[in-house]
C-alpha positions in Angstrom: -23.2 -6.3 1.0 -19.5 -4.9 0.6 -17.6 -4.3 4.2 -16.0 -0.8 4.5 -12.3 -1.2 3.8 -11.6 0.9 7.2 -8.0 -0.8 8.2 -6.6 0.1 4.7 -8.4 3.9 4.7 -6.3 4.2 8.2 -3.0 2.7 6.7 -2.9 5.0 3.7 -2.9 8.0 6.1 -0.5 6.9 8.1 1.9 5.9 4.8 0.7 9.5 3.6 1.9 11.3 6.9 5.1 9.1 7.2 6.2 10.5 3.4 5.3 14.0 4.8 7.9 13.4 7.8 10.8 11.7 5.5 10.7 14.6 3.3 12.1 16.9 6.8 14.6 14.6 7.5 18.5 15.5 6.9 19.6 14.8 3.4 21.6 11.8 4.7 19.0 10.1 6.9 16.5 10.6 3.9 17.8 8.4 1.4 18.5 5.7 3.3 16.2 5.5 6.5 13.7 7.3 4.0 13.9 5.1 1.6 13.3 1.6 4.0 10.8 3.9 6.1 8.8 4.3 3.0 9.0 0.8 1.7 7.9 -1.0 4.7 4.6 1.4 4.8 4.2 0.2 1.3 4.7 -3.2 2.5 2.2 -3.0 5.1 -0.5 -1.4 2.9 0.3 -4.3 0.6 -0.3 -6.9 2.8 -3.4 -5.0 4.0 -4.3 -5.5 0.5 -3.4 -9.6 0.2 -5.1 -10.3 3.7 -8.5 -8.9 2.8 -8.2 -10.5 -0.8 -7.8 -14.1 0.8 -10.9 -13.0 3.3 -13.0 -12.2 -0.1 -11.6 -15.9 -1.5 -13.3 -17.9 1.1 -16.6 -16.6 1.3 
């Protein structure tokens, strides 16, 4: 039985929303702060995937 990957789907929605918001930042903040926000959001996605893989290996 395959489980739905709900947390990944929700986080992906957040990441896409964040990327849209970062594009509206003033130019000075977009490159430094925006890059940090985008990197953090992508790392969260990566951690979710890694946690899912660890959980699947225990079964």
